[in-house]
C-alpha positions in Angstrom: 99.2 81.1 81.9 99.3 83.1 85.1 98.6 86.8 85.0 100.2 89.0 87.7 99.1 92.1 89.3 101.7 94.6 90.4 100.6 97.1 93.0 102.5 100.4 93.4 101.9 102.3 96.6 102.6 106.1 96.3 102.0 109.1 98.5 102.8 112.2 96.5 106.0 111.8 94.5 105.3 111.7 90.8 108.9 111.0 89.9 109.0 107.9 92.0 105.7 106.7 90.6 106.8 107.3 87.0 110.1 105.4 87.6 108.2 102.5 89.2 105.7 102.2 86.4 108.5 102.4 83.8 110.4 99.7 85.6 107.5 97.4 85.6 106.7 98.1 81.9 110.3 97.1 81.0 110.0 93.6 82.3 110.3 90.8 79.9 107.2 89.0 81.2 104.3 90.9 79.7 101.1 89.3 81.1 100.5 91.6 84.0 98.4 94.6 85.1 99.4 97.5 87.4 97.4 98.9 90.2 98.3 102.2 91.7 97.4 102.8 95.3 97.5 106.5 96.2 97.9 107.0 100.0 97.5 110.8 100.3 94.9 113.4 100.9 96.4 115.5 98.1 93.5 115.9 95.6 95.7 117.5 93.0 98.2 114.7 93.0 95.3 112.1 92.8 93.7 113.9 89.8 97.0 114.4 88.0 97.8 110.7 88.4 94.5 109.7 86.9 95.0 112.1 84.0 98.5 110.9 83.4 97.7 107.2 83.4 94.1 107.0 82.1 95.1 105.8 78.6 97.6 103.2 79.7 96.1 99.8 79.2 98.4 98.1 81.7 97.1 100.3 84.5 94.2 98.2 85.8 93.0 100.4 88.6 93.9 103.6 90.5 92.6 103.6 94.0 92.9 106.1 96.8 93.2 105.6 100.5 93.0 108.3 103.1 96.4 108.9 104.4 97.2 108.5 108.1 100.8 109.4 107.5 102.0 105.9 107.2 102.1 103.4 104.3 100.3 100.7 106.2 96.9 101.9 105.4 97.6 101.8 101.6 99.2 98.4 101.9 96.2 97.0 103.8 93.9 98.4 101.1 95.7 96.4 98.5 95.4 93.3 100.6 91.7 93.8 101.1 91.1 93.8 97.4 92.3 90.2 97.3 
């Protein structure tokens, strides 16, 4: 069976991130992992995200990219992992 990886790109909005993760977790297909890509220089948001999701077994990885003000850098970081 195929396992999927869902990547969520976020900059600093915890409400959007929580809604996105909840939406993925509600899917009927259950063989997946989630990777969160944080595209911000905000250290507090990064640390809060790690603390909030560290015990969630569906979150495969949380990575951080240095923000250049656009989502492209975070998107390219996801592509580089594969």
